[in-house]
C-alpha positions, 0 to 999 in steps of 0.5 A: 466534475472537473476539467482536464487541469484538474480544477474543480468545473461548474456554474461560475455565475447565474442571473435572471431578467426580469421585464420591468411591465407586469400584468394583473391577470385579473384584468382580462376576463372583462376585456377578453370574456374569460381566460386570466385568475390570480395573480401576475405575469411578466411582459415584455416590452414594445422594444424588448424581444429574445434578443434584448433580454437576453443580454441584459441577463448575460450582463448580470450575469458577467457583473459577477465574474469581472474578467472572466470572457467566454469562450462560447456564447450559446443562445437558446429560445423558442422566439428567435428575433430572426432564422436564418441567421445567428442570434447569438451574434448581436448578444455577443456584439452587445457584450464585446467578446472577442472574435475569437468566441465562438456564438451559437443558438440553440433555437426552437424548443424548451429542452435546445436550453439544457442541450447548451447547459450540457454542452457548455458543461462538457466543453473546455474554456468558459461559457456563457449560456443563455436563455430567453422567451416572449412566451405569447397565447390567444387572448383568453386562454389558458397559456396566456395567463400561465406564461411570461418573458423573461431570460436568465443567463449562467457561466460555466468554467473552471476555477480557474476564472472565478470560484466556482458556486456549483458542481455537476455530480450527474446529468441523466437524460431520457428521450421519448418521442410523443406529441403533446405542445406544439407550435408551427412555425409562423403561429404565435401561440402553441397548442396542447394536447389532451392534458391528460396524456402530457400528465401521463407521458412525462410522469415515467419520464421524470422520475426515471431522470431524478432516479437515474441522476441520484444514482450515478451522482450516489445520493438518495432523494432525502439528500436532495436540498432543492428540486427544482421540477420544470416544463410546459406543462404545469400538471405533470410537473405538480404531478413529478413534484408531489411523487419525487419523494423530496420532502414539500419544503426542499421542492423549489418554487415554480415563480408560478404566481409572480412571473409565469412560465418563460419557457426556454429561460424558465429553467436558468430562471428557477435555478438562479432563484434557488442560488441566491438562497442556497447555502453551501454544501447543498444538493440542489436538483434541476429537473427538466421535463421538456420531449422528455426529461432532464436532470443535473445534480449540482453540488453548491460549495463554500463560494455562495457565502462571499456572493453577491448577485448583481440583481437578485431576483426578488430585487427584480420582483418588487421593482416591476410595474403594471401595464394594461391589458389593452397596451398589452394585446397592441405590443403583442400584435394580437390587438392593432391600433391605429399608427402613428400617421408619421413615415415608418423607420426606414430599413436599418443599412447592413454596412451601415451597421458591419463600421458602427458595431461597437457604437450601435451593439456596444455603445463604445464612446471615444475619449480625446487626448483632453479626456474629454468623451465623445458621443458617438465616437469621433474617429479622431479620437485615440481612445475607445471608451465602454458607456454601457456600464455608467450612470446617467443624469437627465438633464432636460427632455421632452414627450413626444406625442407625434413620432413613430412609436409602437407605443407612444408618447415617445420620451426623449433625455438629453442625459449627462454621464458621470466621468463625462458624455452627453447624448440624447436617448430614448427612454424605456420602462417609464410612464411620461408623466412620472419622468423629472429632470436629475433622475438617474437613468442606466443603458439598457439594450434595446430594438428601436424598430424593424423594417423589413424585417432587420431589427434595428438594436441600440441603447435606450436609459431607463430610470435607476430603480432601488432594485432595478429590473 
């Protein structure tokens, strides 16, 4: 596929983000009286939501294509932090994209993510497509064990900005109205019709979409090197994959035993995983079962040879740490716990936030005439100094068990940044007893608090780990 200029157009970068915390499914049954199983699922921390995870995935994807500035940001999720306002604007602000770059939400369904990607493939210019979800089920239920939290981002554009890693050859869409999985507005968990019904509906739809996409591309199932089949109906996914005609060794794994199904993010997460190990000139098919079926056929390019993912998913999988089941339930609001006996955070001021967007969302300090870095920025300094990618060192810290926090204790640290700048910051993704002076930390976009329905987003510091997370 080419853009109007004739340059190849396709995927320039793809990256996934997995939260640091993981839930051992074997610990569920003892508390909930049933459910659970074997394996792990990823768990978004108490200060993470779909927007913050989307920012982290987008940062990883854009690191692979320095200099590429997307003309459009599209954000897909079934768990939006806001309704009646655009969530993608926070991602846009955290990435410090120009005002001319548009930002749109694609909300409410897993299929919306594929719609966002298809729109990005068709529109001119560069696009950043982000998908993220926080998946919740009732305690001890099958969804609680089968789902996971995570995000992924795909950069789409032409070869003028960066080498194309995978070029789309065809796209087939099959739509059919039936109620298989649904969630009423305001509910924390979705419902599922009898599983046999969904399997019977999705089987023919998936087969039709796959056959149509391969026919458009002039390919056969024997020529498929990697087939990704995903959707929130696990039985249907397994059935369609098994009957696809693609050799079993060419079926991509679903990360179910280590991550869980991350909803709208899962198609991009699995695509990013495949592109980390694919070879040039291979055929990759992404088949998504969601209110019908979507199939896109991609061919990888020689640009994969020199690719160095900013933070591979395999490294993130190895860098996680467990979270107790009770704490997970507390973070999700399923298990009410005694709150700190301190005043709750006040509502964030919209005018004040709007006046300090570069600092609050972009983490931009200032540099004076002598080269000193000031955090927060000084209005008297002549130069802006971006700090979101800076690495710092913990010079001192305190463990606060009295301040208001949804997950006490709170760890505050004074951080000295490489190249200049010092700032007291809250640490996240840490256990209080493991923090030490001299620890290296990096910045991560998080939610500080929520009051009156307004989310207070800012940056925290987290340890620099051997593969990162």
